[in-house]
N, C-alpha and C positions, 0 to 999 in steps of 0.2 A: 632563097630563104636566108634570113639574117640569123646567124648563130652567135650567142653570147659565149665568148671564150675568156677564160681566166687563166693567166699564166702563173705557174708555181714560182715563188721566190724563196730565197733562203730565209730561215727563221732567225730574226734578231729581236732583242728586247725593244729597240727603237721602233722597228716596223710593226711590232705586235702590241705595243703599249696601249692602244685604244681598246683592245679586246681582253687583255689580261697580262699574265706574267710568263716569262720564259724561265723555266727551272733548269739552271745549268751552273756549273762551277767556273767555267772559263771566264776570266776577267772579273770575278767576284771576290770580295774580301772574305777572309776566314780568320779564325783564331784557333790556336792549338788547345786541345783538351787531352785527357787521358795520359798525363805525364808526357805530353809532346808527341804521342804516337798517332794522333788523329787530328785532321784539320776539320773544324766545324764551319760549314758555310751556313750561317744562321738565317732563318726566316726568308728563304728565297721566294716564298709565296705564302700568303695568309689565306686560309680557308674562310669563306663567307657563308653564313647560314642565317635564315630568319624564319620565324614562325613558332608555333607552340609545339611542344613535345617533339623536338628535332635534335639531332646530334650530327657530328661529323663522322662519317664512316670510311673505313679503308677496305677496299675490295680489289680483286684481281679480275680483269677482263681477259679472257682467252679468245683471241681472234682466230677463226678457223680458215679464213681464205685471204689471199692476197688480191689487191686491186692493181690492174694494169693501167698505165697512162697511155693514151688519154681515156678519160671516163666522164660520164655524164652524172650530174646531180639534179634532183627534182625537188628536194625539200631541205629545210633547215629546222633546227630546234633550238630551244633555249630553256634554261632552268631559272625561273624568276625568283626563287627563294634560296638559291645557294650557288656557290661557285662549283666548278668541277675541274679536277686536275687529272692529267694523263701522263704517266712516267713509264717509258719503255724499260722492260726488265732485261732484255737481251741486246740492248743497244741497237735496236732495229730502227731504220728510218720510217717515218710515217708522215702523212699529209694532214695539215690542219686547215680547215676551211671555215672562215668567219665572215660575218657581214655587219656593217654598221646598221643601226636601227633606222627605219623610215619614220616610225612613230612608236607609240607605246605597244602596238599590237602586231607589228610585222617588220621583217628586215627590209633593208633597201636593196632590191635586186640589182641595182646599178652599182652597188659598192660591196661586192663580194670579193674576198681576197683568199688566196691559197698560199700556204707556207710549207716548206719541207724541213722537218727536223733532221738534224745530222745523226740521230740515234743516241746521242749523249744529252739531248735536250728533252725536257718535258714541258708541258704547258698547263697553266691554270686559266680557264675561261672565267672571267669575272661573272658575278651574279647577273643574270639577265642577258648575257651576250649570245647572239644568234650564232650557231655553228652547225656543222654537219657531224653526224655520228662518226665514230672512229674509223679511219681509213689507214690500213697498213699496206706496205709494199711487199711484205713477207708472209708466207703461210705459217700457221702455228706460232703466233707471237702473243706474248703476255704483257699486260700493262697494269701497273699499280694505279688504282683510281681512288681519289679522295673526293668525296662529295657529301651532300646533305642526305640524310636518311630520316624518315619520320612521317608524320601525318601531313595530309594535304597534297594536292596535285602540283607537282613541280616539274612538269615537262609540257611546254607548248610546242606544237608542230605547225610549221607553215609550208604549204605546198607552193612551189614557185609557179607563176603563170607561164614561164618559158624556162625550159631546161637550160642548164649551163654546162659547158664542157671545160674540164680541168685539163690543162695541157702543159707540156714543157715548151719552152720558147721555140726550139727547133721544129716542133710539130705544128706550129700555128698554121702554116700554109697548107699542110696536109689535112688538117681538120676542116678548113674552109671548103675543101672540095667534097666533103661528105654529104 
């Protein structure tokens, strides 16, 4: 049986650019505010929303369970009318899974990528980017979420024809034997 395996790679702005923004201060410009007591890292990501009677909302997602690597994914989702940002509040590492589009209605199952946040990085999925729901490696973790709220259906779900395994590089040979 042929299994699709996706290796987790470090999260960098260059590698993630096709899907959105990496929200981090490392290597970013800032300017001093508040009489020089604060560094402002301005507009690290811009929220995107479209539609009538909508706004940008700020929420907290409280994740109750950790995910162990390797793990299997069976679906991806996207938000066609707004971006979605996830920022870890306890500097916990989390996994980001994204896919390039195949066409206007589905992701390309051959171009799925997995990234690992170092815990000091958040992400913004650009409007319409296929991604997996939140995956954290720690139990009881909180994320600040910035996304579109309002009228209209803003979540498309695509069930993959074949499940994919998300692995660390050293586990690749182990997964092939499953």
